[in-house]
N, CA, C, O and CB atoms as a CASP TS submission, in Angstrom:
PFRMAT TS
TARGET T0000
AUTHOR 0000-0000-0000
METHOD Language model
MODEL 1
PARENT N/A
ATOM      1  N   UNK     1     -23.212  -6.058   6.558  1.00  0.00           N
ATOM      2  CA  UNK     1     -22.233  -6.479   5.575  1.00  0.00           C
ATOM      3  C   UNK     1     -22.932  -7.309   4.499  1.00  0.00           C
ATOM      4  O   UNK     1     -23.761  -8.166   4.804  1.00  0.00           O
ATOM      5  CB  UNK     1     -21.088  -7.283   6.243  1.00  0.00           C
ATOM      6  N   UNK     2     -22.594  -7.048   3.263  1.00  0.00           N
ATOM      7  CA  UNK     2     -23.177  -7.770   2.135  1.00  0.00           C
ATOM      8  C   UNK     2     -22.498  -9.131   2.003  1.00  0.00           C
ATOM      9  O   UNK     2     -21.273  -9.236   2.043  1.00  0.00           O
ATOM     10  CB  UNK     2     -23.036  -6.953   0.818  1.00  0.00           C
ATOM     11  N   UNK     3     -23.308 -10.157   1.846  1.00  0.00           N
ATOM     12  CA  UNK     3     -22.773 -11.506   1.716  1.00  0.00           C
ATOM     13  C   UNK     3     -22.845 -11.971   0.269  1.00  0.00           C
ATOM     14  O   UNK     3     -23.493 -11.342  -0.567  1.00  0.00           O
ATOM     15  CB  UNK     3     -23.533 -12.478   2.627  1.00  0.00           C
ATOM     16  N   UNK     4     -22.176 -13.072  -0.012  1.00  0.00           N
ATOM     17  CA  UNK     4     -22.257 -13.670  -1.337  1.00  0.00           C
ATOM     18  C   UNK     4     -23.690 -14.014  -1.701  1.00  0.00           C
ATOM     19  O   UNK     4     -24.088 -13.886  -2.859  1.00  0.00           O
ATOM     20  CB  UNK     4     -21.390 -14.912  -1.411  1.00  0.00           C
ATOM     21  N   UNK     5     -24.464 -14.448  -0.720  1.00  0.00           N
ATOM     22  CA  UNK     5     -25.867 -14.785  -0.956  1.00  0.00           C
ATOM     23  C   UNK     5     -26.661 -13.532  -1.308  1.00  0.00           C
ATOM     24  O   UNK     5     -27.531 -13.577  -2.177  1.00  0.00           O
ATOM     25  CB  UNK     5     -26.477 -15.476   0.281  1.00  0.00           C
ATOM     26  N   UNK     6     -26.373 -12.419  -0.647  1.00  0.00           N
ATOM     27  CA  UNK     6     -27.046 -11.155  -0.956  1.00  0.00           C
ATOM     28  C   UNK     6     -26.770 -10.748  -2.403  1.00  0.00           C
ATOM     29  O   UNK     6     -27.671 -10.320  -3.124  1.00  0.00           O
ATOM     30  CB  UNK     6     -26.585 -10.041   0.012  1.00  0.00           C
ATOM     31  N   UNK     7     -25.520 -10.887  -2.808  1.00  0.00           N
ATOM     32  CA  UNK     7     -25.134 -10.507  -4.171  1.00  0.00           C
ATOM     33  C   UNK     7     -25.808 -11.418  -5.181  1.00  0.00           C
ATOM     34  O   UNK     7     -26.325 -10.947  -6.194  1.00  0.00           O
ATOM     35  CB  UNK     7     -23.602 -10.563  -4.343  1.00  0.00           C
ATOM     36  N   UNK     8     -25.809 -12.717  -4.917  1.00  0.00           N
ATOM     37  CA  UNK     8     -26.461 -13.666  -5.829  1.00  0.00           C
ATOM     38  C   UNK     8     -27.943 -13.352  -5.957  1.00  0.00           C
ATOM     39  O   UNK     8     -28.503 -13.432  -7.050  1.00  0.00           O
ATOM     40  CB  UNK     8     -26.268 -15.113  -5.340  1.00  0.00           C
ATOM     41  N   UNK     9     -28.577 -12.998  -4.854  1.00  0.00           N
ATOM     42  CA  UNK     9     -29.995 -12.652  -4.884  1.00  0.00           C
ATOM     43  C   UNK     9     -30.233 -11.381  -5.696  1.00  0.00           C
ATOM     44  O   UNK     9     -31.201 -11.295  -6.451  1.00  0.00           O
ATOM     45  CB  UNK     9     -30.530 -12.475  -3.459  1.00  0.00           C
ATOM     46  N   UNK    10     -29.352 -10.401  -5.543  1.00  0.00           N
ATOM     47  CA  UNK    10     -29.484  -9.164  -6.307  1.00  0.00           C
ATOM     48  C   UNK    10     -29.298  -9.421  -7.800  1.00  0.00           C
ATOM     49  O   UNK    10     -30.026  -8.868  -8.624  1.00  0.00           O
ATOM     50  CB  UNK    10     -28.469  -8.125  -5.821  1.00  0.00           C
ATOM     51  N   UNK    11     -28.328 -10.255  -8.143  1.00  0.00           N
ATOM     52  CA  UNK    11     -28.097 -10.588  -9.553  1.00  0.00           C
ATOM     53  C   UNK    11     -29.323 -11.294 -10.123  1.00  0.00           C
ATOM     54  O   UNK    11     -29.739 -10.999 -11.244  1.00  0.00           O
ATOM     55  CB  UNK    11     -26.833 -11.479  -9.712  1.00  0.00           C
ATOM     56  N   UNK    12     -29.896 -12.208  -9.380  1.00  0.00           N
ATOM     57  CA  UNK    12     -31.093 -12.918  -9.832  1.00  0.00           C
ATOM     58  C   UNK    12     -32.259 -11.947 -10.027  1.00  0.00           C
ATOM     59  O   UNK    12     -32.993 -12.039 -11.011  1.00  0.00           O
ATOM     60  CB  UNK    12     -31.480 -14.017  -8.823  1.00  0.00           C
ATOM     61  N   UNK    13     -32.421 -11.032  -9.100  1.00  0.00           N
ATOM     62  CA  UNK    13     -33.495 -10.037  -9.216  1.00  0.00           C
ATOM     63  C   UNK    13     -33.294  -9.162 -10.442  1.00  0.00           C
ATOM     64  O   UNK    13     -34.249  -8.856 -11.156  1.00  0.00           O
ATOM     65  CB  UNK    13     -33.563  -9.164  -7.955  1.00  0.00           C
ATOM     66  N   UNK    14     -32.048  -8.757 -10.687  1.00  0.00           N
ATOM     67  CA  UNK    14     -31.748  -7.932 -11.857  1.00  0.00           C
ATOM     68  C   UNK    14     -32.058  -8.697 -13.140  1.00  0.00           C
ATOM     69  O   UNK    14     -32.646  -8.142 -14.068  1.00  0.00           O
ATOM     70  CB  UNK    14     -30.272  -7.484 -11.842  1.00  0.00           C
ATOM     71  N   UNK    15     -31.670  -9.952 -13.196  1.00  0.00           N
ATOM     72  CA  UNK    15     -31.916 -10.755 -14.393  1.00  0.00           C
ATOM     73  C   UNK    15     -33.411 -10.840 -14.687  1.00  0.00           C
ATOM     74  O   UNK    15     -33.822 -10.814 -15.847  1.00  0.00           O
ATOM     75  CB  UNK    15     -31.326 -12.165 -14.227  1.00  0.00           C
ATOM     76  N   UNK    16     -34.216 -10.942 -13.642  1.00  0.00           N
ATOM     77  CA  UNK    16     -35.665 -11.049 -13.826  1.00  0.00           C
ATOM     78  C   UNK    16     -36.255  -9.780 -14.440  1.00  0.00           C
ATOM     79  O   UNK    16     -37.287  -9.834 -15.108  1.00  0.00           O
ATOM     80  CB  UNK    16     -36.343 -11.340 -12.490  1.00  0.00           C
ATOM     81  N   UNK    17     -35.601  -8.641 -14.216  1.00  0.00           N
ATOM     82  CA  UNK    17     -36.087  -7.395 -14.806  1.00  0.00           C
ATOM     83  C   UNK    17     -36.085  -7.448 -16.332  1.00  0.00           C
ATOM     84  O   UNK    17     -36.886  -6.782 -16.987  1.00  0.00           O
ATOM     85  CB  UNK    17     -35.238  -6.225 -14.329  1.00  0.00           C
ATOM     86  N   UNK    18     -35.177  -8.246 -16.888  1.00  0.00           N
ATOM     87  CA  UNK    18     -34.992  -8.304 -18.335  1.00  0.00           C
ATOM     88  C   UNK    18     -35.823  -9.401 -19.005  1.00  0.00           C
ATOM     89  O   UNK    18     -36.040  -9.365 -20.216  1.00  0.00           O
ATOM     90  CB  UNK    18     -33.535  -8.516 -18.651  1.00  0.00           C
ATOM     91  N   UNK    19     -36.282 -10.363 -18.226  1.00  0.00           N
ATOM     92  CA  UNK    19     -37.004 -11.513 -18.778  1.00  0.00           C
ATOM     93  C   UNK    19     -38.245 -11.078 -19.555  1.00  0.00           C
ATOM     94  O   UNK    19     -39.059 -10.288 -19.077  1.00  0.00           O
ATOM     95  CB  UNK    19     -37.404 -12.472 -17.658  1.00  0.00           C
ATOM     96  N   UNK    20     -38.361 -11.618 -20.762  1.00  0.00           N
ATOM     97  CA  UNK    20     -39.550 -11.397 -21.569  1.00  0.00           C
ATOM     98  C   UNK    20     -39.638 -10.038 -22.238  1.00  0.00           C
ATOM     99  O   UNK    20     -40.619  -9.752 -22.925  1.00  0.00           O
ATOM    100  CB  UNK    20     -40.731 -11.586 -20.736  1.00  0.00           C
ATOM    101  N   UNK    21     -38.646  -9.206 -22.052  1.00  0.00           N
ATOM    102  CA  UNK    21     -38.681  -7.877 -22.667  1.00  0.00           C
ATOM    103  C   UNK    21     -37.992  -7.932 -24.031  1.00  0.00           C
ATOM    104  O   UNK    21     -37.009  -8.653 -24.199  1.00  0.00           O
ATOM    105  CB  UNK    21     -37.997  -6.819 -21.746  1.00  0.00           C
ATOM    106  N   UNK    22     -38.496  -7.183 -24.991  1.00  0.00           N
ATOM    107  CA  UNK    22     -37.837  -7.139 -26.301  1.00  0.00           C
ATOM    108  C   UNK    22     -36.463  -6.466 -26.168  1.00  0.00           C
ATOM    109  O   UNK    22     -36.224  -5.718 -25.220  1.00  0.00           O
ATOM    110  CB  UNK    22     -38.723  -6.378 -27.341  1.00  0.00           C
ATOM    111  N   UNK    23     -35.567  -6.736 -27.119  1.00  0.00           N
ATOM    112  CA  UNK    23     -34.207  -6.196 -27.038  1.00  0.00           C
ATOM    113  C   UNK    23     -34.137  -4.682 -26.837  1.00  0.00           C
ATOM    114  O   UNK    23     -33.317  -4.210 -26.049  1.00  0.00           O
ATOM    115  CB  UNK    23     -33.465  -6.553 -28.279  1.00  0.00           C
ATOM    116  N   UNK    24     -34.964  -3.922 -27.520  1.00  0.00           N
ATOM    117  CA  UNK    24     -34.916  -2.462 -27.374  1.00  0.00           C
ATOM    118  C   UNK    24     -35.234  -2.043 -25.937  1.00  0.00           C
ATOM    119  O   UNK    24     -34.608  -1.132 -25.395  1.00  0.00           O
ATOM    120  CB  UNK    24     -35.905  -1.793 -28.349  1.00  0.00           C
ATOM    121  N   UNK    25     -36.196  -2.707 -25.338  1.00  0.00           N
ATOM    122  CA  UNK    25     -36.563  -2.386 -23.958  1.00  0.00           C
ATOM    123  C   UNK    25     -35.451  -2.825 -22.999  1.00  0.00           C
ATOM    124  O   UNK    25     -35.174  -2.135 -22.017  1.00  0.00           O
ATOM    125  CB  UNK    25     -37.904  -3.065 -23.578  1.00  0.00           C
ATOM    126  N   UNK    26     -34.819  -3.957 -23.275  1.00  0.00           N
ATOM    127  CA  UNK    26     -33.699  -4.410 -22.450  1.00  0.00           C
ATOM    128  C   UNK    26     -32.555  -3.402 -22.504  1.00  0.00           C
ATOM    129  O   UNK    26     -31.944  -3.098 -21.479  1.00  0.00           O
ATOM    130  CB  UNK    26     -33.212  -5.798 -22.914  1.00  0.00           C
ATOM    131  N   UNK    27     -32.267  -2.886 -23.695  1.00  0.00           N
ATOM    132  CA  UNK    27     -31.193  -1.894 -23.838  1.00  0.00           C
ATOM    133  C   UNK    27     -31.521  -0.613 -23.074  1.00  0.00           C
ATOM    134  O   UNK    27     -30.654  -0.039 -22.415  1.00  0.00           O
ATOM    135  CB  UNK    27     -30.954  -1.572 -25.322  1.00  0.00           C
ATOM    136  N   UNK    28     -32.759  -0.174 -23.163  1.00  0.00           N
ATOM    137  CA  UNK    28     -33.164   1.039 -22.443  1.00  0.00           C
ATOM    138  C   UNK    28     -33.051   0.841 -20.930  1.00  0.00           C
ATOM    139  O   UNK    28     -32.594   1.730 -20.211  1.00  0.00           O
ATOM    140  CB  UNK    28     -34.606   1.431 -22.818  1.00  0.00           C
ATOM    141  N   UNK    29     -33.466  -0.315 -20.465  1.00  0.00           N
ATOM    142  CA  UNK    29     -33.374  -0.624 -19.041  1.00  0.00           C
ATOM    143  C   UNK    29     -31.919  -0.668 -18.602  1.00  0.00           C
ATOM    144  O   UNK    29     -31.556  -0.078 -17.584  1.00  0.00           O
ATOM    145  CB  UNK    29     -34.067  -1.960 -18.729  1.00  0.00           C
ATOM    146  N   UNK    30     -31.089  -1.362 -19.361  1.00  0.00           N
ATOM    147  CA  UNK    30     -29.677  -1.462 -18.998  1.00  0.00           C
ATOM    148  C   UNK    30     -29.000  -0.092 -19.045  1.00  0.00           C
ATOM    149  O   UNK    30     -28.153   0.207 -18.203  1.00  0.00           O
ATOM    150  CB  UNK    30     -28.953  -2.441 -19.935  1.00  0.00           C
ATOM    151  N   UNK    31     -29.363   0.734 -20.010  1.00  0.00           N
ATOM    152  CA  UNK    31     -28.800   2.092 -20.073  1.00  0.00           C
ATOM    153  C   UNK    31     -29.158   2.871 -18.808  1.00  0.00           C
ATOM    154  O   UNK    31     -28.313   3.573 -18.253  1.00  0.00           O
ATOM    155  CB  UNK    31     -29.317   2.845 -21.332  1.00  0.00           C
ATOM    156  N   UNK    32     -30.396   2.751 -18.354  1.00  0.00           N
ATOM    157  CA  UNK    32     -30.814   3.437 -17.132  1.00  0.00           C
ATOM    158  C   UNK    32     -30.035   2.916 -15.924  1.00  0.00           C
ATOM    159  O   UNK    32     -29.645   3.692 -15.051  1.00  0.00           O
ATOM    160  CB  UNK    32     -32.327   3.259 -16.906  1.00  0.00           C
ATOM    161  N   UNK    33     -29.811   1.612 -15.876  1.00  0.00           N
ATOM    162  CA  UNK    33     -29.044   1.035 -14.777  1.00  0.00           C
ATOM    163  C   UNK    33     -27.582   1.469 -14.830  1.00  0.00           C
ATOM    164  O   UNK    33     -26.965   1.700 -13.791  1.00  0.00           O
ATOM    165  CB  UNK    33     -29.138  -0.487 -14.810  1.00  0.00           C
ATOM    166  N   UNK    34     -27.032   1.580 -16.027  1.00  0.00           N
ATOM    167  CA  UNK    34     -25.660   2.069 -16.178  1.00  0.00           C
ATOM    168  C   UNK    34     -25.562   3.491 -15.640  1.00  0.00           C
ATOM    169  O   UNK    34     -24.608   3.818 -14.934  1.00  0.00           O
ATOM    170  CB  UNK    34     -25.211   2.017 -17.663  1.00  0.00           C
ATOM    171  N   UNK    35     -26.532   4.339 -15.962  1.00  0.00           N
ATOM    172  CA  UNK    35     -26.509   5.718 -15.473  1.00  0.00           C
ATOM    173  C   UNK    35     -26.679   5.760 -13.952  1.00  0.00           C
ATOM    174  O   UNK    35     -26.086   6.604 -13.280  1.00  0.00           O
ATOM    175  CB  UNK    35     -27.614   6.547 -16.155  1.00  0.00           C
ATOM    176  N   UNK    36     -27.477   4.860 -13.425  1.00  0.00           N
ATOM    177  CA  UNK    36     -27.613   4.777 -11.964  1.00  0.00           C
ATOM    178  C   UNK    36     -26.285   4.352 -11.342  1.00  0.00           C
ATOM    179  O   UNK    36     -25.898   4.867 -10.292  1.00  0.00           O
ATOM    180  CB  UNK    36     -28.740   3.780 -11.570  1.00  0.00           C
ATOM    181  N   UNK    37     -25.593   3.423 -11.980  1.00  0.00           N
ATOM    182  CA  UNK    37     -24.279   3.016 -11.502  1.00  0.00           C
ATOM    183  C   UNK    37     -23.301   4.181 -11.506  1.00  0.00           C
ATOM    184  O   UNK    37     -22.512   4.341 -10.575  1.00  0.00           O
ATOM    185  CB  UNK    37     -23.738   1.879 -12.352  1.00  0.00           C
ATOM    186  N   UNK    38     -23.356   4.986 -12.549  1.00  0.00           N
ATOM    187  CA  UNK    38     -22.501   6.166 -12.629  1.00  0.00           C
ATOM    188  C   UNK    38     -22.763   7.099 -11.447  1.00  0.00           C
ATOM    189  O   UNK    38     -21.831   7.659 -10.871  1.00  0.00           O
ATOM    190  CB  UNK    38     -22.728   6.908 -13.959  1.00  0.00           C
ATOM    191  N   UNK    39     -24.020   7.258 -11.098  1.00  0.00           N
ATOM    192  CA  UNK    39     -24.377   8.116  -9.968  1.00  0.00           C
ATOM    193  C   UNK    39     -23.823   7.554  -8.658  1.00  0.00           C
ATOM    194  O   UNK    39     -23.391   8.314  -7.792  1.00  0.00           O
ATOM    195  CB  UNK    39     -25.905   8.270  -9.875  1.00  0.00           C
ATOM    196  N   UNK    40     -23.834   6.240  -8.511  1.00  0.00           N
ATOM    197  CA  UNK    40     -23.284   5.616  -7.305  1.00  0.00           C
ATOM    198  C   UNK    40     -21.778   5.865  -7.234  1.00  0.00           C
ATOM    199  O   UNK    40     -21.258   6.233  -6.181  1.00  0.00           O
ATOM    200  CB  UNK    40     -23.585   4.093  -7.286  1.00  0.00           C
ATOM    201  N   UNK    41     -21.079   5.666  -8.350  1.00  0.00           N
ATOM    202  CA  UNK    41     -19.638   5.927  -8.369  1.00  0.00           C
ATOM    203  C   UNK    41     -19.347   7.382  -7.996  1.00  0.00           C
ATOM    204  O   UNK    41     -18.429   7.650  -7.221  1.00  0.00           O
ATOM    205  CB  UNK    41     -19.050   5.604  -9.759  1.00  0.00           C
ATOM    206  N   UNK    42     -20.118   8.318  -8.539  1.00  0.00           N
ATOM    207  CA  UNK    42     -19.896   9.734  -8.238  1.00  0.00           C
ATOM    208  C   UNK    42     -20.166  10.042  -6.763  1.00  0.00           C
ATOM    209  O   UNK    42     -19.469  10.850  -6.150  1.00  0.00           O
ATOM    210  CB  UNK    42     -20.787  10.610  -9.127  1.00  0.00           C
ATOM    211  N   UNK    43     -21.171   9.398  -6.213  1.00  0.00           N
ATOM    212  CA  UNK    43     -21.474   9.580  -4.796  1.00  0.00           C
ATOM    213  C   UNK    43     -20.322   9.069  -3.929  1.00  0.00           C
ATOM    214  O   UNK    43     -19.935   9.718  -2.957  1.00  0.00           O
ATOM    215  CB  UNK    43     -22.784   8.855  -4.427  1.00  0.00           C
ATOM    216  N   UNK    44     -19.783   7.918  -4.281  1.00  0.00           N
ATOM    217  CA  UNK    44     -18.639   7.390  -3.532  1.00  0.00           C
ATOM    218  C   UNK    44     -17.436   8.310  -3.681  1.00  0.00           C
ATOM    219  O   UNK    44     -16.708   8.547  -2.717  1.00  0.00           O
ATOM    220  CB  UNK    44     -18.285   5.968  -4.011  1.00  0.00           C
ATOM    221  N   UNK    45     -17.228   8.829  -4.888  1.00  0.00           N
ATOM    222  CA  UNK    45     -16.096   9.719  -5.136  1.00  0.00           C
ATOM    223  C   UNK    45     -16.212  10.998  -4.308  1.00  0.00           C
ATOM    224  O   UNK    45     -15.208  11.535  -3.840  1.00  0.00           O
ATOM    225  CB  UNK    45     -16.004  10.063  -6.627  1.00  0.00           C
ATOM    226  N   UNK    46     -17.424  11.473  -4.135  1.00  0.00           N
ATOM    227  CA  UNK    46     -17.634  12.726  -3.407  1.00  0.00           C
ATOM    228  C   UNK    46     -17.139  12.646  -1.965  1.00  0.00           C
ATOM    229  O   UNK    46     -16.723  13.655  -1.395  1.00  0.00           O
ATOM    230  CB  UNK    46     -19.108  13.096  -3.422  1.00  0.00           C
ATOM    231  N   UNK    47     -17.181  11.464  -1.379  1.00  0.00           N
ATOM    232  CA  UNK    47     -16.749  11.324   0.021  1.00  0.00           C
ATOM    233  C   UNK    47     -15.389  10.639   0.153  1.00  0.00           C
ATOM    234  O   UNK    47     -14.964  10.313   1.262  1.00  0.00           O
ATOM    235  CB  UNK    47     -17.787  10.540   0.807  1.00  0.00           C
ATOM    236  N   UNK    48     -14.713  10.421  -0.960  1.00  0.00           N
ATOM    237  CA  UNK    48     -13.411   9.727  -0.940  1.00  0.00           C
ATOM    238  C   UNK    48     -12.288  10.731  -0.680  1.00  0.00           C
ATOM    239  O   UNK    48     -12.094  11.662  -1.461  1.00  0.00           O
ATOM    240  CB  UNK    48     -13.163   8.974  -2.283  1.00  0.00           C
ATOM    241  N   UNK    49     -11.547  10.542   0.417  1.00  0.00           N
ATOM    242  CA  UNK    49     -10.469  11.480   0.724  1.00  0.00           C
ATOM    243  C   UNK    49      -9.193  11.273  -0.114  1.00  0.00           C
ATOM    244  O   UNK    49      -8.414  12.207  -0.306  1.00  0.00           O
ATOM    245  CB  UNK    49     -10.126  11.372   2.179  1.00  0.00           C
ATOM    246  N   UNK    50      -8.993  10.068  -0.598  1.00  0.00           N
ATOM    247  CA  UNK    50      -7.783   9.768  -1.380  1.00  0.00           C
ATOM    248  C   UNK    50      -7.995  10.213  -2.827  1.00  0.00           C
ATOM    249  O   UNK    50      -8.874   9.703  -3.522  1.00  0.00           O
ATOM    250  CB  UNK    50      -7.437   8.240  -1.319  1.00  0.00           C
ATOM    251  N   UNK    51      -7.186  11.163  -3.267  1.00  0.00           N
ATOM    252  CA  UNK    51      -7.362  11.746  -4.602  1.00  0.00           C
ATOM    253  C   UNK    51      -7.235  10.711  -5.718  1.00  0.00           C
ATOM    254  O   UNK    51      -7.960  10.790  -6.709  1.00  0.00           O
ATOM    255  CB  UNK    51      -6.347  12.850  -4.820  1.00  0.00           C
ATOM    256  N   UNK    52      -6.339   9.752  -5.579  1.00  0.00           N
ATOM    257  CA  UNK    52      -6.179   8.753  -6.644  1.00  0.00           C
ATOM    258  C   UNK    52      -7.376   7.811  -6.702  1.00  0.00           C
ATOM    259  O   UNK    52      -7.809   7.415  -7.784  1.00  0.00           O
ATOM    260  CB  UNK    52      -4.889   7.947  -6.432  1.00  0.00           C
ATOM    261  N   UNK    53      -7.900   7.460  -5.554  1.00  0.00           N
ATOM    262  CA  UNK    53      -9.101   6.615  -5.519  1.00  0.00           C
ATOM    263  C   UNK    53     -10.285   7.398  -6.081  1.00  0.00           C
ATOM    264  O   UNK    53     -11.082   6.861  -6.850  1.00  0.00           O
ATOM    265  CB  UNK    53      -9.404   6.130  -4.065  1.00  0.00           C
ATOM    266  N   UNK    54     -10.394   8.655  -5.697  1.00  0.00           N
ATOM    267  CA  UNK    54     -11.468   9.518  -6.205  1.00  0.00           C
ATOM    268  C   UNK    54     -11.418   9.582  -7.727  1.00  0.00           C
ATOM    269  O   UNK    54     -12.449   9.477  -8.392  1.00  0.00           O
ATOM    270  CB  UNK    54     -11.358  10.940  -5.606  1.00  0.00           C
ATOM    271  N   UNK    55     -10.222   9.754  -8.274  1.00  0.00           N
ATOM    272  CA  UNK    55     -10.069   9.821  -9.733  1.00  0.00           C
ATOM    273  C   UNK    55     -10.500   8.514 -10.398  1.00  0.00           C
ATOM    274  O   UNK    55     -11.139   8.529 -11.450  1.00  0.00           O
ATOM    275  CB  UNK    55      -8.612  10.139 -10.103  1.00  0.00           C
ATOM    276  N   UNK    56     -10.151   7.395  -9.785  1.00  0.00           N
ATOM    277  CA  UNK    56     -10.555   6.090 -10.340  1.00  0.00           C
ATOM    278  C   UNK    56     -12.070   5.927 -10.303  1.00  0.00           C
ATOM    279  O   UNK    56     -12.665   5.424 -11.255  1.00  0.00           O
ATOM    280  CB  UNK    56      -9.885   4.938  -9.562  1.00  0.00           C
ATOM    281  N   UNK    57     -12.688   6.348  -9.216  1.00  0.00           N
ATOM    282  CA  UNK    57     -14.149   6.259  -9.111  1.00  0.00           C
ATOM    283  C   UNK    57     -14.827   7.140 -10.159  1.00  0.00           C
ATOM    284  O   UNK    57     -15.809   6.728 -10.777  1.00  0.00           O
ATOM    285  CB  UNK    57     -14.612   6.666  -7.699  1.00  0.00           C
ATOM    286  N   UNK    58     -14.311   8.334 -10.358  1.00  0.00           N
ATOM    287  CA  UNK    58     -14.889   9.221 -11.369  1.00  0.00           C
ATOM    288  C   UNK    58     -14.672   8.665 -12.774  1.00  0.00           C
ATOM    289  O   UNK    58     -15.534   8.818 -13.638  1.00  0.00           O
ATOM    290  CB  UNK    58     -14.280  10.627 -11.258  1.00  0.00           C
ATOM    291  N   UNK    59     -13.539   8.027 -13.008  1.00  0.00           N
ATOM    292  CA  UNK    59     -13.293   7.391 -14.301  1.00  0.00           C
ATOM    293  C   UNK    59     -14.272   6.237 -14.517  1.00  0.00           C
ATOM    294  O   UNK    59     -14.775   6.042 -15.624  1.00  0.00           O
ATOM    295  CB  UNK    59     -11.835   6.885 -14.392  1.00  0.00           C
ATOM    296  N   UNK    60     -14.539   5.478 -13.459  1.00  0.00           N
ATOM    297  CA  UNK    60     -15.508   4.385 -13.554  1.00  0.00           C
ATOM    298  C   UNK    60     -16.901   4.936 -13.873  1.00  0.00           C
ATOM    299  O   UNK    60     -17.642   4.346 -14.660  1.00  0.00           O
ATOM    300  CB  UNK    60     -15.539   3.570 -12.238  1.00  0.00           C
ATOM    301  N   UNK    61     -17.250   6.064 -13.261  1.00  0.00           N
ATOM    302  CA  UNK    61     -18.537   6.703 -13.555  1.00  0.00           C
ATOM    303  C   UNK    61     -18.615   7.075 -15.029  1.00  0.00           C
ATOM    304  O   UNK    61     -19.648   6.886 -15.671  1.00  0.00           O
ATOM    305  CB  UNK    61     -18.740   7.958 -12.675  1.00  0.00           C
ATOM    306  N   UNK    62     -17.529   7.598 -15.556  1.00  0.00           N
ATOM    307  CA  UNK    62     -17.496   7.953 -16.971  1.00  0.00           C
ATOM    308  C   UNK    62     -17.684   6.751 -17.872  1.00  0.00           C
ATOM    309  O   UNK    62     -18.359   6.838 -18.898  1.00  0.00           O
ATOM    310  CB  UNK    62     -16.198   8.632 -17.304  1.00  0.00           C
ATOM    311  N   UNK    63     -17.088   5.620 -17.494  1.00  0.00           N
ATOM    312  CA  UNK    63     -17.265   4.406 -18.304  1.00  0.00           C
ATOM    313  C   UNK    63     -18.710   3.925 -18.267  1.00  0.00           C
ATOM    314  O   UNK    63     -19.235   3.442 -19.271  1.00  0.00           O
ATOM    315  CB  UNK    63     -16.331   3.291 -17.810  1.00  0.00           C
ATOM    316  N   UNK    64     -19.351   4.057 -17.109  1.00  0.00           N
ATOM    317  CA  UNK    64     -20.764   3.688 -17.014  1.00  0.00           C
ATOM    318  C   UNK    64     -21.603   4.556 -17.960  1.00  0.00           C
ATOM    319  O   UNK    64     -22.500   4.058 -18.641  1.00  0.00           O
ATOM    320  CB  UNK    64     -21.267   3.835 -15.554  1.00  0.00           C
ATOM    321  N   UNK    65     -21.303   5.847 -17.993  1.00  0.00           N
ATOM    322  CA  UNK    65     -22.014   6.759 -18.891  1.00  0.00           C
ATOM    323  C   UNK    65     -21.767   6.381 -20.354  1.00  0.00           C
ATOM    324  O   UNK    65     -22.683   6.430 -21.174  1.00  0.00           O
ATOM    325  CB  UNK    65     -21.575   8.218 -18.635  1.00  0.00           C
ATOM    326  N   UNK    66     -20.537   6.006 -20.674  1.00  0.00           N
ATOM    327  CA  UNK    66     -20.224   5.567 -22.039  1.00  0.00           C
ATOM    328  C   UNK    66     -21.012   4.312 -22.398  1.00  0.00           C
ATOM    329  O   UNK    66     -21.531   4.202 -23.509  1.00  0.00           O
ATOM    330  CB  UNK    66     -18.713   5.305 -22.189  1.00  0.00           C
ATOM    331  N   UNK    67     -21.105   3.369 -21.469  1.00  0.00           N
ATOM    332  CA  UNK    67     -21.888   2.158 -21.709  1.00  0.00           C
ATOM    333  C   UNK    67     -23.343   2.506 -21.990  1.00  0.00           C
ATOM    334  O   UNK    67     -23.957   1.952 -22.902  1.00  0.00           O
ATOM    335  CB  UNK    67     -21.793   1.207 -20.509  1.00  0.00           C
ATOM    336  N   UNK    68     -23.890   3.425 -21.201  1.00  0.00           N
ATOM    337  CA  UNK    68     -25.283   3.842 -21.393  1.00  0.00           C
ATOM    338  C   UNK    68     -25.455   4.460 -22.771  1.00  0.00           C
ATOM    339  O   UNK    68     -26.441   4.187 -23.455  1.00  0.00           O
ATOM    340  CB  UNK    68     -25.715   4.844 -20.298  1.00  0.00           C
ATOM    341  N   UNK    69     -24.508   5.289 -23.183  1.00  0.00           N
ATOM    342  CA  UNK    69     -24.611   5.949 -24.484  1.00  0.00           C
ATOM    343  C   UNK    69     -24.587   4.935 -25.634  1.00  0.00           C
ATOM    344  O   UNK    69     -25.301   5.091 -26.625  1.00  0.00           O
ATOM    345  CB  UNK    69     -23.472   6.959 -24.653  1.00  0.00           C
ATOM    346  N   UNK    70     -23.763   3.903 -25.490  1.00  0.00           N
ATOM    347  CA  UNK    70     -23.712   2.844 -26.516  1.00  0.00           C
ATOM    348  C   UNK    70     -25.088   2.192 -26.643  1.00  0.00           C
ATOM    349  O   UNK    70     -25.595   1.995 -27.747  1.00  0.00           O
ATOM    350  CB  UNK    70     -22.629   1.768 -26.161  1.00  0.00           C
ATOM    351  N   UNK    71     -25.676   1.866 -25.508  1.00  0.00           N
ATOM    352  CA  UNK    71     -26.988   1.207 -25.526  1.00  0.00           C
ATOM    353  C   UNK    71     -28.056   2.126 -26.084  1.00  0.00           C
ATOM    354  O   UNK    71     -28.942   1.677 -26.811  1.00  0.00           O
ATOM    355  CB  UNK    71     -27.380   0.751 -24.122  1.00  0.00           C
ATOM    356  N   UNK    72     -27.985   3.398 -25.756  1.00  0.00           N
ATOM    357  CA  UNK    72     -28.986   4.352 -26.241  1.00  0.00           C
ATOM    358  C   UNK    72     -28.869   4.595 -27.743  1.00  0.00           C
ATOM    359  O   UNK    72     -29.845   4.972 -28.391  1.00  0.00           O
ATOM    360  CB  UNK    72     -28.851   5.672 -25.497  1.00  0.00           C
ATOM    361  N   UNK    73     -27.692   4.381 -28.287  1.00  0.00           N
ATOM    362  CA  UNK    73     -27.514   4.497 -29.735  1.00  0.00           C
ATOM    363  C   UNK    73     -27.943   3.220 -30.458  1.00  0.00           C
ATOM    364  O   UNK    73     -27.909   3.153 -31.686  1.00  0.00           O
ATOM    365  CB  UNK    73     -26.057   4.815 -30.062  1.00  0.00           C
ATOM    366  N   UNK    74     -28.340   2.230 -29.701  1.00  0.00           N
ATOM    367  CA  UNK    74     -28.805   0.980 -30.296  1.00  0.00           C
ATOM    368  C   UNK    74     -27.793  -0.124 -30.271  1.00  0.00           C
ATOM    369  O   UNK    74     -28.043  -1.207 -30.800  1.00  0.00           O
ATOM    370  CB  UNK    74     -29.215   1.211 -31.683  1.00  0.00           C
ATOM    371  N   UNK    75     -26.641   0.126 -29.661  1.00  0.00           N
ATOM    372  CA  UNK    75     -25.530  -0.817 -29.615  1.00  0.00           C
ATOM    373  C   UNK    75     -25.793  -2.068 -28.971  1.00  0.00           C
ATOM    374  O   UNK    75     -24.908  -2.919 -28.890  1.00  0.00           O
ATOM    375  CB  UNK    75     -24.435  -0.251 -28.982  1.00  0.00           C
TER
END
């Protein structure tokens, strides 16, 4: 089971990935992470038996992809 401490550690590790990088590189990294998040949502949706939950997960995946596209356009 994931604990609050595990999450805090993961957030800290993620923040360190961005330290010292120029803005363009930070955007590219975040876009890649957004796309990875989309893949996680789709994976969860694939095994979700509840159709409404599945639809919400797929919608969340789409939003992650939209976020990535914004960053890739320089947003």
